[in-house]
C-alpha positions in Angstrom: -4.6 12.2 32.1 -1.1 10.6 32.9 0.9 10.0 29.4 3.2 7.0 31.4 0.9 4.6 30.4 1.3 5.7 26.5 5.1 6.1 27.1 5.4 2.4 28.5 3.6 0.9 25.7 5.7 2.5 23.3 8.6 1.7 24.9 7.7 -2.0 25.5 7.0 -1.7 21.6 10.7 -0.5 20.8 12.4 -3.6 23.4 10.3 -5.9 21.1 11.3 -5.0 17.7 15.2 -4.2 18.7 15.9 -7.4 20.8 14.8 -9.4 18.2 17.6 -11.5 17.1 15.7 -12.1 13.8 15.8 -8.2 12.7 19.8 -7.6 13.5 20.2 -10.9 10.9 18.2 -9.3 8.5 20.3 -5.9 9.1 23.5 -7.8 8.3 21.7 -8.9 5.0 19.5 -5.7 3.6 19.4 -2.6 5.5 16.2 -1.8 3.8 14.0 -4.4 4.7 15.7 -3.9 8.3 14.7 0.3 8.2 10.9 -1.3 6.6 10.5 -3.7 9.3 11.2 -0.7 12.2 9.1 1.5 10.3 6.3 -0.9 9.6 5.8 -2.4 13.0 5.9 0.8 14.5 3.1 2.5 12.7 1.3 -0.5 13.0 0.5 0.0 16.5 -0.5 3.6 15.5 -3.9 3.6 14.5 -3.9 7.3 12.8 -1.4 6.3 10.8 -3.0 3.9 8.3 -1.9 5.9 5.0 2.0 5.6 6.1 1.5 2.1 7.2 -0.3 0.9 3.8 2.5 2.2 2.0 5.5 0.9 4.4 3.6 -2.3 3.8 3.4 -2.1 -0.2 7.3 -1.8 0.0 7.4 -5.0 2.5 5.3 -6.7 -0.1 7.8 -5.6 -3.0 10.5 -6.9 -1.0 9.2 -10.5 -0.1 8.7 -11.5 -3.5 11.4 -9.9 -5.0 13.9 -12.0 -2.6 11.4 -15.2 -2.1 12.4 -18.2 -4.5 8.6 -18.4 -6.4 7.0 -22.0 -6.0 7.2 -24.3 -9.1 3.4 -25.4 -9.6 4.4 -27.0 -13.5 7.7 -28.3 -13.5 8.6 -31.7 -11.8 12.0 -33.0 -10.4 13.3 -36.5 -11.0 12.6 -36.9 -7.5 9.2 -35.5 -7.3 8.4 -37.8 -10.5 9.3 -40.8 -8.7 7.8 -40.4 -5.9 4.9 -39.6 -7.9 5.0 -42.8 -9.6 5.3 -44.9 -6.2 2.1 -43.3 -4.8 0.3 -44.4 -8.4 1.5 -47.5 -7.6 -0.2 -47.7 -4.0 -3.7 -47.8 -5.8 -5.1 -50.9 -7.0 -6.0 -51.3 -10.9 -9.3 -50.3 -12.1 -11.6 -48.5 -14.6 -12.1 -45.5 -12.9 -8.9 -43.3 -13.2 -9.1 -42.5 -9.3 -5.1 -42.5 -8.8 -4.6 -40.3 -11.7 -7.2 -37.7 -10.5 -5.9 -37.9 -6.9 -2.5 -37.6 -7.4 -1.1 -37.4 -11.2 -3.4 -33.9 -12.4 -1.4 -31.0 -12.2 -4.3 -29.6 -10.1 -3.4 -31.9 -7.4 0.0 -31.0 -7.5 -0.7 -27.2 -7.0 -3.0 -27.6 -4.2 -0.9 -29.4 -2.3 1.8 -27.1 -3.1 -0.6 -24.4 -1.8 -1.8 -26.1 1.5 2.2 -27.0 2.1 2.6 -23.2 1.9 0.2 -22.7 3.8 1.2 -24.9 6.9 4.9 -23.4 6.6 3.5 -20.4 7.1 1.5 -20.9 10.2 4.0 -23.4 11.9 4.7 -21.7 14.9 7.8 -23.9 15.5 9.2 -21.9 12.4 9.2 -18.8 14.5 9.2 -19.5 18.1 11.3 -22.9 18.3 13.5 -23.1 15.0 11.6 -25.9 13.4 12.0 -28.3 16.3 11.9 -31.0 16.2 12.6 -30.7 12.6 15.8 -29.3 12.2 17.6 -29.6 9.2 21.5 -29.0 9.3 21.7 -27.5 6.2 19.6 -24.6 7.0 21.1 -21.8 9.4 17.8 -21.7 11.7 17.5 -20.3 15.0 14.4 -19.2 16.9 12.8 -15.7 15.5 11.1 -15.1 18.9 11.6 -16.7 22.4 9.4 -19.6 22.8 8.7 -17.9 26.0 6.8 -15.0 23.9 4.4 -17.5 22.5 1.4 -17.3 24.9 1.8 -13.5 24.8 1.3 -13.7 21.1 -1.6 -16.4 21.3 -3.3 -13.9 23.5 -2.6 -10.8 22.0 -4.1 -12.3 18.6 -7.0 -13.4 20.4 -7.3 -9.6 21.7 -7.2 -8.1 18.3 -9.5 -10.5 16.9 -12.3 -9.4 20.0 -11.5 -5.9 19.1 -12.2 -6.7 15.4 -8.6 -4.9 14.5 -9.7 -5.5 11.0 -7.0 -3.2 10.0 -4.2 -4.8 11.4 -5.5 -8.4 10.6 -5.9 -7.9 7.2 -3.0 -5.8 6.6 -0.1 -7.5 8.1 -1.8 -11.1 8.4 -3.9 -12.1 5.7 -2.7 -10.4 2.5 0.9 -11.5 3.7 -0.3 -14.8 4.4 -1.7 -14.8 1.0 1.4 -13.5 -0.7 3.2 -16.2 1.1 1.0 -19.1 0.0 1.1 -18.4 -3.2 4.6 -17.5 -4.0 6.2 -20.0 -1.0 8.8 -19.5 1.7 12.0 -19.9 0.1 13.5 -16.5 1.2 17.3 -16.5 3.3 15.5 -13.6 5.3 12.3 -15.9 6.1 9.1 -14.8 6.3 9.8 -11.1 7.7 6.5 -10.0 5.9 4.8 -11.2 9.1 7.5 -9.6 11.3 5.3 -6.6 12.4 1.9 -8.5 12.9 4.2 -11.3 15.4 5.4 -8.5 17.3 1.8 -6.7 17.5 0.5 -9.9 18.9 2.9 -10.3 21.3 2.7 -6.5 22.1 -0.6 -6.8 23.0 -0.2 -10.1 24.5 2.1 -8.1 27.1 0.9 -4.5 28.0 -3.1 -6.2 29.1 
């Protein structure tokens, strides 16, 4: 059995990892996270290295949690208070407090923020198009991956689902998304917890 296909796959994976601008941007700020991302992505591609992979991802989870500004579900800023009051004023007077149930209750705000965190974490513009067309000049934004790789990412994702790669999907996608939805995505390094998953998906889309 020839080793050339496996060597090619490994070399391609290493190129995808080390040619990534996002990774080197992280390296300038946090070298430990930089190393963890390289190792976790590499071992995630190895089906027989699950224990090591879980340990590496646990450390990534810890660093993502510690370096992220947590979403405040309880304190309203003056701007948010004003915005909420304007929304309440749009509703016609009624004996049934529908407006308060939809806009005023704390549960409504929590649901809105969770939904906002979910959409922000799933937004492909964040990863492939530098937030275009919603660029923010106050942020140092850049495409974390080339937009040319987006079709391969989607193809690889479909193949992971089709082949029921549950370990990869749960550890590198579903669990990270759950954390990011809960804590938010305001992190100077970005949602780097999803970096290994995106790389693996692109890799899967390219090697077939």
